TIRO-2110 file (N, C-alpha, C; in Angstrom, 1 decimal):
// TIRO-2110
3.1, -5.8, 24.6, N, 1, A
2.5, -6.4, 22.9, CA, 1, A
3.0, -5.6, 21.6, C, 1, A
3.3, -6.3, 20.4, N, 2, A
4.0, -5.8, 19.0, CA, 2, A
2.5, -5.5, 18.7, C, 2, A
2.7, -4.2, 18.4, N, 3, A
1.1, -3.7, 17.2, CA, 3, A
1.0, -4.5, 16.2, C, 3, A
-0.3, -4.0, 15.4, N, 4, A
-0.4, -4.9, 14.3, CA, 4, A
0.0, -4.0, 13.0, C, 4, A
0.1, -4.3, 12.0, N, 5, A
1.1, -3.6, 10.6, CA, 5, A
0.0, -3.5, 9.8, C, 5, A
-0.9, -3.0, 9.3, N, 6, A
-1.7, -2.8, 8.3, CA, 6, A
-1.3, -2.3, 6.6, C, 6, A
-1.5, -2.6, 5.6, N, 7, A
-0.6, -2.0, 4.4, CA, 7, A
-1.7, -1.9, 3.4, C, 7, A
-2.4, -0.6, 2.8, N, 8, A
-3.5, -1.0, 1.8, CA, 8, A
-2.8, -0.5, 0.8, C, 8, A
-3.5, -1.3, -0.1, N, 9, A
-3.2, -1.6, -1.6, CA, 9, A
-3.7, -1.4, -2.8, C, 9, A
-3.4, -0.8, -4.4, N, 10, A
-4.5, -0.9, -4.9, CA, 10, A
-3.7, -0.2, -6.4, C, 10, A
-4.5, -0.1, -7.6, N, 11, A
-4.0, 1.4, -8.4, CA, 11, A
-4.5, 2.2, -8.5, C, 11, A
-4.0, 3.6, -8.9, N, 12, A
-4.3, 4.9, -8.7, CA, 12, A
-5.6, 4.7, -8.9, C, 12, A
-6.2, 5.2, -8.4, N, 13, A
-8.5, 5.4, -8.6, CA, 13, A
-8.9, 4.2, -7.5, C, 13, A
-8.1, 3.5, -7.4, N, 14, A
-9.1, 2.6, -7.1, CA, 14, A
-10.1, 2.9, -5.6, C, 14, A
-9.4, 4.0, -4.5, N, 15, A
-10.1, 4.4, -4.0, CA, 15, A
-9.9, 4.2, -2.4, C, 15, A
-8.5, 3.6, -2.3, N, 16, A
-7.9, 2.8, -1.1, CA, 16, A
-7.9, 3.8, 0.2, C, 16, A
-7.4, 5.3, -0.6, N, 17, A
-7.1, 6.2, 0.4, CA, 17, A
-8.8, 6.8, 1.1, C, 17, A
-9.6, 6.7, 0.4, N, 18, A
-10.6, 6.9, 1.2, CA, 18, A
-10.8, 6.5, 2.2, C, 18, A
-10.2, 5.1, 2.5, N, 19, A
-11.0, 4.3, 3.3, CA, 19, A
-10.3, 4.4, 4.2, C, 19, A
-9.0, 4.6, 4.3, N, 20, A
-7.8, 5.0, 5.5, CA, 20, A
-8.0, 5.7, 6.4, C, 20, A
-9.5, 6.7, 6.9, N, 21, A
-9.8, 7.2, 7.7, CA, 21, A
-10.2, 6.8, 8.7, C, 21, A
-11.5, 5.4, 7.8, N, 22, A
-12.5, 4.7, 8.6, CA, 22, A
-11.7, 3.4, 9.5, C, 22, A
-10.8, 2.9, 8.2, N, 23, A
-10.1, 2.2, 9.0, CA, 23, A
-9.1, 2.5, 10.6, C, 23, A
-8.9, 4.0, 10.5, N, 24, A
-7.7, 4.3, 11.7, CA, 24, A
-9.0, 4.4, 12.6, C, 24, A
-10.2, 5.3, 12.3, N, 25, A
-11.4, 5.3, 14.0, CA, 25, A
-12.0, 4.1, 13.8, C, 25, A
-12.2, 2.8, 13.0, N, 26, A
-12.6, 1.7, 13.5, CA, 26, A
-11.0, 1.0, 14.8, C, 26, A
-10.1, 1.3, 14.5, N, 27, A
-9.2, 0.8, 15.4, CA, 27, A
-9.1, 1.2, 17.0, C, 27, A
-9.0, 2.8, 16.4, N, 28, A
-9.5, 3.7, 17.6, CA, 28, A
-10.6, 3.1, 18.3, C, 28, A
-11.4, 3.4, 18.0, N, 29, A
-12.7, 2.9, 18.8, CA, 29, A
-12.6, 1.5, 19.6, C, 29, A
-11.4, 0.7, 19.4, N, 30, A
-10.5, -0.4, 19.8, CA, 30, A
-9.8, 0.0, 21.4, C, 30, A
-9.6, 0.9, 21.6, N, 31, A
-8.7, 1.5, 22.5, CA, 31, A
-7.6, 1.8, 22.2, C, 31, A
-6.9, 1.6, 21.0, N, 32, A
-5.8, 1.3, 20.4, CA, 32, A
-5.2, 2.2, 19.8, C, 32, A
-3.6, 2.5, 20.0, N, 33, A
-3.1, 4.1, 19.2, CA, 33, A
-3.0, 3.4, 18.0, C, 33, A
-3.4, 4.4, 17.3, N, 34, A
-3.3, 3.7, 15.4, CA, 34, A
-2.1, 5.3, 15.1, C, 34, A
-1.3, 5.0, 14.2, N, 35, A
-0.4, 5.4, 13.3, CA, 35, A
-1.0, 4.9, 11.7, C, 35, A
-1.0, 6.7, 11.2, N, 36, A
-1.5, 6.7, 9.6, CA, 36, A
-0.2, 7.0, 9.3, C, 36, A
0.3, 6.3, 8.1, N, 37, A
1.5, 6.9, 7.1, CA, 37, A
1.1, 6.4, 6.0, C, 37, A
2.1, 6.5, 5.2, N, 38, A
2.2, 6.6, 3.4, CA, 38, A
3.6, 6.4, 3.0, C, 38, A
3.5, 5.8, 1.7, N, 39, A
4.7, 5.2, 1.1, CA, 39, A
4.0, 5.9, -0.5, C, 39, A
5.4, 6.0, -1.2, N, 40, A
6.8, 6.8, -0.4, CA, 40, A
6.6, 7.7, 0.3, C, 40, A
7.4, 8.1, 1.4, N, 41, A
7.1, 9.0, 2.1, CA, 41, A
7.1, 8.1, 3.8, C, 41, A
6.7, 9.4, 4.3, N, 42, A
6.6, 8.6, 6.1, CA, 42, A
7.0, 9.6, 7.3, C, 42, A
8.5, 9.9, 6.4, N, 43, A
9.9, 10.7, 6.8, CA, 43, A
9.9, 12.0, 6.9, C, 43, A
10.4, 12.8, 7.0, N, 44, A
11.2, 14.0, 6.2, CA, 44, A
12.1, 13.5, 4.9, C, 44, A
12.9, 12.9, 5.2, N, 45, A
13.7, 12.0, 3.9, CA, 45, A
12.7, 11.4, 3.2, C, 45, A
12.0, 11.0, 4.0, N, 46, A
10.7, 9.6, 2.7, CA, 46, A
10.1, 10.9, 1.8, C, 46, A
9.2, 11.9, 2.5, N, 47, A
8.4, 12.6, 1.7, CA, 47, A
9.8, 13.8, 0.6, C, 47, A
10.8, 13.8, 1.4, N, 48, A
11.6, 14.5, -0.6, CA, 48, A
11.9, 13.7, -1.3, C, 48, A
11.6, 12.4, -1.1, N, 49, A
12.5, 11.3, -2.2, CA, 49, A
11.0, 10.8, -2.6, C, 49, A
9.8, 11.2, -2.3, N, 50, A
8.4, 11.0, -2.3, CA, 50, A
8.6, 12.2, -3.8, C, 50, A
8.6, 13.2, -3.5, N, 51, A
8.5, 14.2, -4.2, CA, 51, A
9.5, 14.1, -5.9, C, 51, A
10.5, 13.3, -5.6, N, 52, A
11.3, 12.9, -6.5, CA, 52, A
10.7, 11.9, -7.6, C, 52, A
10.5, 10.8, -6.7, N, 53, A
9.9, 9.7, -7.1, CA, 53, A
8.6, 9.8, -8.2, C, 53, A
7.8, 10.5, -7.5, N, 54, A
6.2, 10.6, -8.4, CA, 54, A
6.8, 11.9, -9.4, C, 54, A
7.7, 12.2, -9.3, N, 55, A
7.9, 13.6, -10.7, CA, 55, A
8.9, 13.5, -11.5, C, 55, A
9.7, 13.0, -11.1, N, 56, A
11.1, 13.2, -12.1, CA, 56, A
10.7, 12.1, -13.0, C, 56, A
11.2, 11.9, -14.2, N, 57, A
11.5, 10.6, -15.4, CA, 57, A
12.6, 10.0, -14.7, C, 57, A
12.8, 8.6, -14.8, N, 58, A
14.3, 7.7, -14.0, CA, 58, A
13.8, 6.6, -14.5, C, 58, A
14.8, 5.8, -14.4, N, 59, A
14.9, 4.0, -15.2, CA, 59, A
14.3, 3.4, -13.9, C, 59, A
13.3, 2.3, -14.4, N, 60, A
12.9, 1.8, -13.8, CA, 60, A
13.8, 1.0, -12.2, C, 60, A
15.0, 0.4, -12.5, N, 61, A
16.3, 0.2, -11.0, CA, 61, A
16.2, 1.3, -10.3, C, 61, A
16.2, 2.6, -10.9, N, 62, A
16.7, 4.1, -9.4, CA, 62, A
15.1, 4.2, -9.2, C, 62, A
14.0, 3.9, -9.6, N, 63, A
13.0, 4.2, -8.8, CA, 63, A
12.5, 3.1, -8.0, C, 63, A
12.9, 1.9, -7.9, N, 64, A
13.3, 0.8, -7.1, CA, 64, A
13.9, 1.2, -5.8, C, 64, A
15.3, 1.7, -6.3, N, 65, A
16.0, 1.9, -5.3, CA, 65, A
15.6, 2.8, -4.7, C, 65, A
15.2, 4.2, -4.9, N, 66, A
14.9, 5.2, -4.4, CA, 66, A
13.3, 4.8, -3.0, C, 66, A
12.6, 4.4, -3.7, N, 67, A
11.4, 3.7, -2.9, CA, 67, A
11.8, 3.2, -2.0, C, 67, A
13.0, 2.2, -2.2, N, 68, A
13.4, 1.2, -1.1, CA, 68, A
14.2, 2.4, 0.3, C, 68, A
14.8, 2.9, -0.3, N, 69, A
15.7, 4.0, 0.4, CA, 69, A
14.7, 4.7, 1.4, C, 69, A
13.6, 4.9, 0.7, N, 70, A
12.8, 5.6, 1.5, CA, 70, A
11.9, 4.9, 2.7, C, 70, A
12.0, 3.4, 2.2, N, 71, A
10.9, 2.3, 2.9, CA, 71, A
12.3, 2.0, 4.3, C, 71, A
13.4, 2.3, 3.9, N, 72, A
14.3, 2.1, 5.0, CA, 72, A
14.1, 2.7, 6.6, C, 72, A
14.0, 4.2, 5.3, N, 73, A
13.9, 5.1, 6.6, CA, 73, A
12.7, 5.1, 7.3, C, 73, A
11.5, 4.7, 6.7, N, 74, A
9.9, 4.7, 7.4, CA, 74, A
10.3, 3.2, 8.5, C, 74, A
11.0, 2.9, 8.1, N, 75, A
11.0, 1.4, 8.9, CA, 75, A
11.8, 2.1, 10.5, C, 75, A
12.4, 2.4, 9.9, N, 76, A
13.4, 3.0, 11.1, CA, 76, A
13.0, 3.4, 11.6, C, 76, A
12.4, 4.7, 11.5, N, 77, A
12.3, 6.1, 12.6, CA, 77, A
10.6, 5.9, 12.9, C, 77, A
9.4, 5.1, 12.4, N, 78, A
8.0, 5.1, 12.2, CA, 78, A
7.7, 4.0, 12.7, C, 78, A
7.6, 3.1, 11.3, N, 79, A
6.7, 2.1, 11.6, CA, 79, A
7.5, 0.6, 12.9, C, 79, A
9.0, 0.8, 12.9, N, 80, A
9.1, -0.3, 13.9, CA, 80, A
8.8, -0.2, 14.8, C, 80, A
9.3, 1.4, 15.8, N, 81, A
9.2, 1.7, 17.0, CA, 81, A
7.8, 1.9, 17.3, C, 81, A
7.0, 2.3, 16.5, N, 82, A
5.3, 2.4, 16.7, CA, 82, A
4.7, 0.8, 17.1, C, 82, A
5.2, 0.0, 16.1, N, 83, A
5.0, -1.6, 16.2, CA, 83, A
5.2, -2.0, 17.9, C, 83, A
6.4, -1.6, 18.3, N, 84, A
7.5, -2.0, 19.3, CA, 84, A
6.5, -1.6, 20.6, C, 84, A
5.7, 0.2, 20.5, N, 85, A
5.1, 0.2, 21.7, CA, 85, A
4.0, -0.3, 21.5, C, 85, A
3.4, -1.0, 20.8, N, 86, A
1.9, -1.8, 20.8, CA, 86, A
1.0, -0.8, 19.9, C, 86, A
1.0, 0.2, 19.2, N, 87, A
0.5, 0.9, 18.2, CA, 87, A
0.3, 0.5, 16.9, C, 87, A
-0.8, 0.5, 16.6, N, 88, A
-1.7, -0.1, 15.3, CA, 88, A
-0.6, 0.8, 14.1, C, 88, A
-0.4, 0.4, 12.6, N, 89, A
0.2, 1.3, 11.6, CA, 89, A
-0.3, 0.7, 11.0, C, 89, A
-1.0, 1.6, 10.2, N, 90, A
-1.1, 1.7, 9.1, CA, 90, A
-0.5, 2.1, 7.6, C, 90, A
-0.5, 1.9, 6.6, N, 91, A
0.6, 2.7, 5.3, CA, 91, A
-0.4, 2.5, 4.3, C, 91, A
-0.7, 3.3, 4.1, N, 92, A
-0.9, 3.7, 2.1, CA, 92, A
0.2, 3.2, 1.7, C, 92, A
0.1, 2.3, 1.0, N, 93, A
1.3, 1.5, 0.4, CA, 93, A
2.5, 0.7, 1.2, C, 93, A
3.1, 0.0, 0.2, N, 94, A
4.3, -1.0, 1.1, CA, 94, A
4.9, -1.5, -0.2, C, 94, A
5.9, -2.4, 0.2, N, 95, A
6.4, -3.0, -0.9, CA, 95, A
5.7, -4.0, -1.8, C, 95, A
4.4, -4.1, -1.5, N, 96, A
3.6, -5.2, -2.3, CA, 96, A
3.2, -3.7, -3.7, C, 96, A
3.5, -2.4, -3.8, N, 97, A
3.5, -1.5, -4.5, CA, 97, A
4.4, -1.9, -5.2, C, 97, A
5.5, -1.9, -4.9, N, 98, A
6.9, -2.2, -5.9, CA, 98, A
6.8, -3.3, -6.6, C, 98, A
6.2, -4.2, -6.5, N, 99, A
5.9, -5.5, -7.3, CA, 99, A
5.1, -5.2, -8.5, C, 99, A
3.8, -4.3, -7.9, N, 100, A
3.0, -4.3, -8.5, CA, 100, A
3.1, -3.0, -10.2, C, 100, A
3.7, -1.8, -9.1, N, 101, A
4.0, -1.0, -9.6, CA, 101, A
5.6, -0.9, -11.0, C, 101, A
6.8, -1.3, -9.9, N, 102, A
8.0, -0.9, -10.2, CA, 102, A
8.1, -2.6, -11.2, C, 102, A
7.9, -3.6, -11.1, N, 103, A
8.1, -4.9, -11.6, CA, 103, A
6.5, -5.0, -12.6, C, 103, A
5.5, -5.2, -11.6, N, 104, A
4.4, -5.2, -13.2, CA, 104, A
4.2, -4.2, -14.2, C, 104, A
4.4, -2.9, -13.7, N, 105, A
4.2, -2.0, -14.6, CA, 105, A
5.4, -1.7, -15.7, C, 105, A
6.2, -1.1, -14.6, N, 106, A
7.7, -1.0, -15.2, CA, 106, A
8.8, -2.5, -16.0, C, 106, A
8.5, -3.6, -15.9, N, 107, A
9.1, -4.5, -15.6, CA, 107, A
10.0, -4.7, -15.5, C, 107, A
10.5, -4.5, -13.8, N, 108, A
11.9, -4.5, -13.5, CA, 108, A
11.8, -6.3, -12.7, C, 108, A
13.0, -6.6, -13.5, N, 109, A
12.3, -8.1, -12.6, CA, 109, A
12.0, -8.6, -11.1, C, 109, A
11.0, -9.6, -10.9, N, 110, A
10.5, -9.3, -9.6, CA, 110, A
11.7, -9.8, -8.7, C, 110, A
13.4, -10.8, -9.2, N, 111, A
13.9, -11.1, -8.1, CA, 111, A
14.8, -10.0, -7.8, C, 111, A
14.9, -8.4, -8.5, N, 112, A
15.6, -7.8, -8.2, CA, 112, A
14.9, -7.3, -6.6, C, 112, A
13.4, -6.9, -7.2, N, 113, A
12.9, -6.4, -6.0, CA, 113, A
12.6, -7.4, -4.4, C, 113, A
12.7, -8.7, -4.9, N, 114, A
13.0, -9.6, -3.8, CA, 114, A
14.1, -9.6, -3.0, C, 114, A
15.0, -8.7, -3.7, N, 115, A
16.4, -8.7, -2.9, CA, 115, A
16.5, -7.5, -2.2, C, 115, A
16.0, -6.7, -2.8, N, 116, A
15.6, -5.0, -1.8, CA, 116, A
14.6, -5.6, -0.5, C, 116, A
13.6, -6.4, -1.1, N, 117, A
12.9, -6.8, 0.3, CA, 117, A
13.6, -7.3, 1.0, C, 117, A
14.2, -8.2, 1.0, N, 118, A
15.0, -9.2, 1.8, CA, 118, A
16.2, -8.6, 2.6, C, 118, A
16.8, -7.4, 1.8, N, 119, A
17.9, -6.3, 2.8, CA, 119, A
16.9, -5.6, 3.7, C, 119, A
16.2, -5.0, 3.0, N, 120, A
15.6, -4.3, 3.8, CA, 120, A
14.4, -4.3, 5.1, C, 120, A
13.5, -5.2, 4.7, N, 121, A
13.2, -5.6, 5.8, CA, 121, A
12.5, -7.1, 6.2, C, 121, A
13.4, -8.3, 5.8, N, 122, A
14.0, -10.0, 5.8, CA, 122, A
12.7, -10.1, 7.3, C, 122, A
12.9, -9.1, 8.3, N, 123, A
11.9, -9.4, 9.3, CA, 123, A
10.7, -9.0, 9.2, C, 123, A
10.2, -8.1, 8.8, N, 124, A
8.6, -7.7, 9.1, CA, 124, A
8.3, -7.6, 7.8, C, 124, A
6.4, -8.5, 7.7, N, 125, A
5.7, -8.0, 6.8, CA, 125, A
4.3, -7.3, 7.0, C, 125, A
3.7, -7.2, 6.4, N, 126, A
2.6, -6.7, 7.0, CA, 126, A
1.8, -7.9, 8.0, C, 126, A
1.2, -7.5, 8.7, N, 127, A
0.4, -8.7, 9.2, CA, 127, A
-1.8, -8.9, 8.5, C, 127, A
-1.7, -7.7, 8.0, N, 128, A
-2.8, -7.7, 7.0, CA, 128, A
-2.4, -6.7, 6.1, C, 128, A
-2.8, -6.8, 4.7, N, 129, A
-2.3, -5.8, 3.2, CA, 129, A
-4.2, -6.4, 3.1, C, 129, A
-4.7, -5.1, 2.9, N, 130, A
-6.0, -4.9, 2.2, CA, 130, A
-5.8, -4.5, 0.4, C, 130, A
-6.0, -5.0, -0.4, N, 131, A
-6.1, -5.0, -1.5, CA, 131, A
-7.3, -4.6, -2.2, C, 131, A
-7.6, -2.6, -2.5, N, 132, A
-8.7, -2.2, -3.3, CA, 132, A
-8.4, -2.6, -4.6, C, 132, A
-9.8, -3.6, -5.5, N, 133, A
-9.6, -3.9, -6.7, CA, 133, A
-10.4, -3.3, -7.1, C, 133, A
-10.7, -2.2, -8.4, N, 134, A
-11.4, -1.9, -9.0, CA, 134, A
-11.2, -2.0, -10.7, C, 134, A
-12.3, -1.6, -11.1, N, 135, A
-12.1, -2.1, -12.6, CA, 135, A
-11.6, -0.9, -13.2, C, 135, A
-10.6, -0.9, -14.5, N, 136, A
-9.3, 0.4, -14.9, CA, 136, A
-10.4, 1.2, -15.2, C, 136, A
-12.0, 1.4, -15.9, N, 137, A
-12.2, 1.9, -16.8, CA, 137, A
-13.1, 2.9, -15.2, C, 137, A
-13.2, 2.6, -14.2, N, 138, A
-13.7, 2.9, -12.9, CA, 138, A
-12.7, 3.8, -12.2, C, 138, A
-11.3, 3.1, -11.8, N, 139, A
-10.4, 4.4, -11.6, CA, 139, A
-9.6, 5.0, -12.3, C, 139, A
-10.1, 5.1, -14.0, N, 140, A
-9.7, 5.9, -14.6, CA, 140, A
-10.7, 7.1, -14.6, C, 140, A
-11.6, 7.2, -14.5, N, 141, A
-12.9, 7.8, -14.2, CA, 141, A
-12.6, 8.6, -13.0, C, 141, A
-12.6, 8.1, -11.5, N, 142, A
-12.2, 8.6, -10.5, CA, 142, A
-11.1, 9.6, -10.4, C, 142, A
-9.8, 8.9, -11.0, N, 143, A
-8.3, 10.3, -11.4, CA, 143, A
-8.9, 11.4, -12.3, C, 143, A
-9.6, 11.1, -13.5, N, 144, A
-9.9, 11.9, -14.1, CA, 144, A
-10.6, 13.3, -13.0, C, 144, A
-11.2, 12.4, -12.6, N, 145, A
-12.6, 14.0, -11.8, CA, 145, A
-11.7, 14.4, -10.4, C, 145, A
-11.1, 13.5, -9.9, N, 146, A
-10.4, 14.1, -8.9, CA, 146, A
-8.8, 14.5, -8.5, C, 146, A
-8.3, 14.7, -9.5, N, 147, A
-6.8, 15.2, -9.5, CA, 147, A
-6.7, 15.9, -10.7, C, 147, A
-6.3, 17.0, -10.1, N, 148, A
-5.7, 18.6, -10.7, CA, 148, A
-4.5, 18.5, -11.4, C, 148, A
-3.9, 18.2, -10.8, N, 149, A
-2.2, 17.9, -11.2, CA, 149, A
-2.3, 16.5, -10.9, C, 149, A
-2.0, 15.6, -11.5, N, 150, A
-1.5, 14.2, -11.6, CA, 150, A
0.1, 14.0, -11.8, C, 150, A
0.4, 13.0, -10.9, N, 151, A
1.9, 13.0, -11.0, CA, 151, A
2.4, 12.0, -12.3, C, 151, A
3.4, 11.5, -12.3, N, 152, A
3.7, 10.7, -13.6, CA, 152, A
3.2, 9.1, -13.5, C, 152, A
2.8, 8.6, -12.6, N, 153, A
1.8, 7.6, -12.2, CA, 153, A
0.3, 7.4, -13.0, C, 153, A
0.4, 8.4, -12.4, N, 154, A
-1.6, 8.9, -12.4, CA, 154, A
-1.2, 9.2, -13.9, C, 154, A
-0.8, 10.1, -14.6, N, 155, A
-0.5, 10.0, -15.8, CA, 155, A
-0.4, 9.5, -17.1, C, 155, A
0.2, 7.4, -16.7, N, 156, A
0.3, 6.7, -17.7, CA, 156, A
-1.5, 6.2, -17.9, C, 156, A
-1.4, 5.2, -19.1, N, 157, A
-2.3, 5.0, -19.9, CA, 157, A
-2.7, 3.8, -19.2, C, 157, A
-3.9, 3.4, -19.5, N, 158, A
-4.7, 1.8, -19.3, CA, 158, A
-3.8, 0.7, -19.4, C, 158, A
-2.8, 0.9, -20.3, N, 159, A
-2.2, -0.5, -20.6, CA, 159, A
-1.0, -0.7, -19.3, C, 159, A
-0.7, 0.2, -19.2, N, 160, A
-0.1, 0.5, -17.6, CA, 160, A
-0.7, -0.2, -16.6, C, 160, A
-1.6, 0.7, -16.3, N, 161, A
-2.6, 0.3, -14.7, CA, 161, A
-2.9, -0.8, -15.1, C, 161, A
-3.3, -1.8, -16.7, N, 162, A
-3.4, -3.1, -16.6, CA, 162, A
-2.3, -4.4, -15.7, C, 162, A
-1.2, -3.9, -16.4, N, 163, A
0.2, -4.9, -15.9, CA, 163, A
-0.1, -4.4, -14.3, C, 163, A
-0.2, -3.4, -13.8, N, 164, A
-0.4, -3.3, -12.2, CA, 164, A
-0.9, -3.3, -11.9, C, 164, A
-2.4, -3.8, -12.0, N, 165, A
-3.7, -4.5, -11.4, CA, 165, A
-3.3, -6.3, -11.4, C, 165, A
-2.7, -6.6, -12.7, N, 166, A
-2.6, -7.9, -12.9, CA, 166, A
-1.4, -8.2, -11.8, C, 166, A
-0.5, -7.5, -11.7, N, 167, A
0.8, -8.0, -10.8, CA, 167, A
0.2, -8.0, -9.1, C, 167, A
-0.8, -6.9, -9.1, N, 168, A
-1.4, -6.9, -7.5, CA, 168, A
-2.2, -8.3, -7.5, C, 168, A
-2.9, -8.3, -8.3, N, 169, A
-3.5, -9.8, -7.7, CA, 169, A
-2.8, -11.1, -8.2, C, 169, A
-1.8, -11.3, -9.1, N, 170, A
-0.4, -12.3, -8.6, CA, 170, A
0.1, -12.5, -7.6, C, 170, A
0.0, -10.9, -6.9, N, 171, A
0.8, -11.5, -5.4, CA, 171, A
-0.9, -11.2, -4.4, C, 171, A
-2.0, -11.0, -4.7, N, 172, A
-2.8, -11.4, -3.8, CA, 172, A
-2.8, -13.5, -4.0, C, 172, A
-2.7, -13.7, -5.0, N, 173, A
-2.6, -15.5, -5.1, CA, 173, A
-2.2, -16.2, -4.7, C, 173, A
-0.6, -15.2, -4.6, N, 174, A
0.8, -16.0, -3.9, CA, 174, A
0.5, -15.9, -2.2, C, 174, A
-0.4, -15.0, -1.8, N, 175, A
0.3, -14.5, -0.3, CA, 175, A
-1.3, -14.3, 0.5, C, 175, A
-2.6, -15.6, 0.0, N, 176, A
-3.8, -15.1, 0.4, CA, 176, A
-4.0, -15.0, 1.8, C, 176, A
-3.1, -15.9, 2.7, N, 177, A
-3.2, -15.7, 3.8, CA, 177, A
-3.1, -13.9, 4.5, C, 177, A
-2.1, -13.5, 3.9, N, 178, A
-2.3, -12.1, 4.1, CA, 178, A
-2.9, -10.5, 3.2, C, 178, A
-3.0, -10.9, 2.1, N, 179, A
-3.5, -9.9, 1.4, CA, 179, A
-4.7, -10.5, 0.6, C, 179, A
-6.1, -9.6, 1.5, N, 180, A
-7.5, -9.9, 1.1, CA, 180, A
-7.9, -8.7, 0.1, C, 180, A
-8.6, -8.8, -1.1, N, 181, A
-9.0, -8.3, -2.0, CA, 181, A
-10.4, -7.8, -1.6, C, 181, A
-10.6, -6.7, -1.9, N, 182, A
-11.8, -6.0, -2.0, CA, 182, A
-12.5, -5.2, -3.1, C, 182, A
-13.2, -5.2, -3.3, N, 183, A
-14.2, -5.1, -4.8, CA, 183, A
-14.7, -3.3, -4.3, C, 183, A
-13.5, -2.8, -4.8, N, 184, A
-13.7, -1.3, -4.6, CA, 184, A
-14.4, -0.5, -5.0, C, 184, A
-15.2, -1.0, -6.4, N, 185, A
-16.5, -0.5, -7.4, CA, 185, A
-17.4, -1.2, -6.5, C, 185, A
-17.7, -1.5, -5.2, N, 186, A
-18.9, -1.8, -4.6, CA, 186, A
-19.5, -0.5, -3.9, C, 186, A
-20.8, -0.8, -3.1, N, 187, A
-21.1, 0.3, -2.4, CA, 187, A
-20.2, 0.8, -0.8, C, 187, A
-20.5, 2.0, -0.8, N, 188, A
-19.5, 2.2, 0.7, CA, 188, A
-19.7, 1.3, 1.9, C, 188, A
-21.0, 0.9, 1.6, N, 189, A
-21.6, 0.0, 3.3, CA, 189, A
-20.8, -1.4, 3.1, C, 189, A
-21.1, -2.1, 1.8, N, 190, A
-20.2, -3.4, 1.3, CA, 190, A
-18.6, -3.1, 2.2, C, 190, A
-18.1, -2.1, 1.7, N, 191, A
-16.8, -1.9, 1.7, CA, 191, A
-16.1, -2.1, 3.0, C, 191, A
-17.0, -1.6, 4.1, N, 192, A
-17.1, -0.7, 5.1, CA, 192, A
-17.3, -1.8, 6.1, C, 192, A
-18.5, -2.6, 5.6, N, 193, A
-18.7, -4.1, 6.6, CA, 193, A
-17.5, -4.9, 6.4, C, 193, A
-17.4, -5.1, 5.3, N, 194, A
-16.2, -6.0, 5.3, CA, 194, A
-14.7, -5.6, 6.0, C, 194, A
-14.2, -4.3, 5.6, N, 195, A
-13.5, -3.6, 6.6, CA, 195, A
-13.5, -3.9, 7.8, C, 195, A
-14.4, -3.8, 8.8, N, 196, A
-14.8, -4.0, 10.0, CA, 196, A
-14.6, -5.0, 10.0, C, 196, A
-15.1, -6.7, 9.6, N, 197, A
-14.6, -7.8, 9.6, CA, 197, A
-13.1, -8.2, 9.8, C, 197, A
-12.7, -7.6, 8.8, N, 198, A
-11.1, -8.1, 8.6, CA, 198, A
-10.2, -7.3, 10.1, C, 198, A
-10.9, -6.2, 10.2, N, 199, A
-10.2, -5.2, 11.7, CA, 199, A
-10.6, -6.2, 12.5, C, 199, A
-11.8, -6.7, 13.1, N, 200, A
-12.0, -7.8, 14.1, CA, 200, A
-11.6, -8.9, 14.2, C, 200, A
-11.2, -9.6, 13.2, N, 201, A
-10.6, -10.8, 13.1, CA, 201, A
-8.8, -10.7, 13.2, C, 201, A
-8.4, -9.7, 13.0, N, 202, A
-6.8, -9.0, 13.6, CA, 202, A
-7.0, -9.0, 15.2, C, 202, A
-7.7, -8.3, 15.4, N, 203, A
-7.9, -7.7, 16.7, CA, 203, A
-7.7, -9.0, 17.6, C, 203, A
-8.7, -10.2, 17.3, N, 204, A
-8.5, -11.3, 18.1, CA, 204, A
-7.5, -12.5, 17.2, C, 204, A
-6.1, -12.1, 16.8, N, 205, A
-5.4, -12.6, 16.5, CA, 205, A
-5.5, -13.4, 15.6, C, 205, A
-6.6, -13.7, 14.7, N, 206, A
-7.2, -15.1, 13.6, CA, 206, A
-6.5, -14.1, 12.6, C, 206, A
-6.7, -15.0, 11.5, N, 207, A
-6.5, -14.7, 10.0, CA, 207, A
-7.2, -14.1, 9.5, C, 207, A
-7.5, -12.9, 9.0, N, 208, A
-8.6, -12.6, 8.5, CA, 208, A
-9.1, -13.3, 7.2, C, 208, A
END
């Protein structure tokens, strides 16, 4: 049986990464193999591209092309083989990030991202995308508190993150069956309770 593909999304500082281990533990408790990965990255080539994308200034189209190059390798070497073996894959970011950061943040036309998406993974979409949504002020406070060497995205101003956040919420409205929005400014107990419900529904092959 094919495994499940879960992606975590949100602006920098939304808190998604802090819940990845909890989600993995919940899946493992169900006696299911779980693979944790990230984008850009996930493979040796992807990690090399990650360093370039996160730190080198470049045109928005160049940025999108590099992200999708990393994604194609990630799918071929990690995600697709794991799913074929029945494992569940959790990826910290996937294609919704491209629509949010490169399209929403940088102004890349969505039509160009859609062409790349269709080329790279027409056959595969996440079974569940969890969008961690937090007010910009809270996200910025978390970034300032927790990042000693911010990358070029983390150094962006609130106007940029406002556009990214709006693009994420637009995607959630377009794909409500797949993308579930969680208020990541809420209590840890409330967030984890919601995550548990979403994962249980996915395990039952129900729409969360």
